[in-house]
C-alpha positions in Angstrom: -6.4 -4.4 -14.2 -6.7 -4.4 -10.5 -3.3 -6.1 -10.3 -1.8 -3.1 -12.0 -3.4 -0.7 -9.5 -2.3 -2.7 -6.5 1.3 -2.9 -7.9 1.3 0.9 -8.3 0.1 1.3 -4.7 2.9 -0.9 -3.5 5.5 1.1 -5.5 4.0 4.3 -4.1 4.3 3.0 -0.6 8.0 2.1 -1.2 8.6 5.6 -2.6 6.9 7.1 0.5 9.1 5.2 2.9 12.2 6.3 0.9 11.0 9.9 0.7 10.2 10.0 4.4 13.7 8.7 5.3 15.3 11.3 3.0 13.1 14.1 4.4 14.0 13.1 8.0 17.8 12.9 7.2 18.0 16.2 5.3 15.7 18.5 7.2 15.1 16.7 10.5 11.3 17.3 10.0 10.0 14.3 12.0 6.3 15.2 11.8 6.0 15.1 8.0 8.3 12.1 7.8 6.0 10.2 10.2 2.9 11.2 8.3 4.5 9.8 5.1 5.3 6.5 6.9 1.7 6.3 8.2 0.3 6.9 4.7 2.6 4.2 3.3 1.4 1.7 6.0 -2.2 2.5 5.3 -1.6 1.9 1.6 0.1 -1.5 2.3 -2.8 -2.5 4.7 -5.2 -1.8 1.9 -3.3 -3.9 -0.5 -3.2 -6.7 2.1 -7.0 -6.5 2.6 -7.5 -7.1 -1.1 -4.9 -9.9 -1.5 -4.9 -11.9 1.7 -7.4 -14.9 1.5 -10.3 -14.9 3.9 -11.5 -17.8 6.0 -13.0 -19.4 2.9 -9.6 -19.5 1.2 -10.4 -16.9 -1.5 -9.1 -13.4 -1.6 -11.5 -10.5 -2.3 -9.5 -9.6 -5.4 -10.2 -13.1 -6.8 -13.9 -12.7 -6.1 -14.0 -9.3 -8.0 -12.1 -10.7 -10.9 -14.4 -13.7 -11.2 -17.6 -11.6 -11.1 -16.3 -9.1 -13.7 -17.7 -9.6 -17.2 
């Protein structure tokens, strides 16, 4: 189930990048476009935190899935 959530977050980040580019090109509104890019980067960092293995070689996502009933 968590895999689905992380996939949706990545798709939302891609949509935010694309939307920020379109907003910037059509209106020239740099402030809102940059806020969208920052939000997308924060979302991708959160996905990386859950999926990148730690020093012990196991990702936090794997630990959660293993401990779930």
